[in-house]
C-alpha angles and dihedrals in degrees: 000000000000092000091053091048092049094046092049091049093048093045092051090050092051093044090047091051093060097065089042092056093045093048092045092052091048092050092047091051094052103037126036090189093057091043090057091045092052090052088058095050098084096050089045090052092052091046092052090049089049092052090053094058102040114120134144094280096047097041095094090051091051092048093050091048092049094047092046090050093050092048092046090052088067091065107017137055114262097258092053093043088055090053091048090052092049091050092048090050092048092051091047091050092049092049091048091049093051091048091051090049092050093047 
């Protein structure tokens, strides 16, 4: 039952991605403004998710992730800088969690 549920969910995701890619390529080919806007959509999504989880305990993690992303942007393309920021935030969160557990 679970396997069927997972396969159906994954298949619908893959099948839904195909029209999204085709539509995105068509929009990018016809409108440079929309192409630039679509390139900003993923970082904007991550930023909105980040704003939703910020509280006093997670603020240092968010600051480290943001600073690491900005620094990485000086030497890496945006998509890799975003990954570097996420990794820096994850490591910071793990270190903070282990320190809280030891205290």
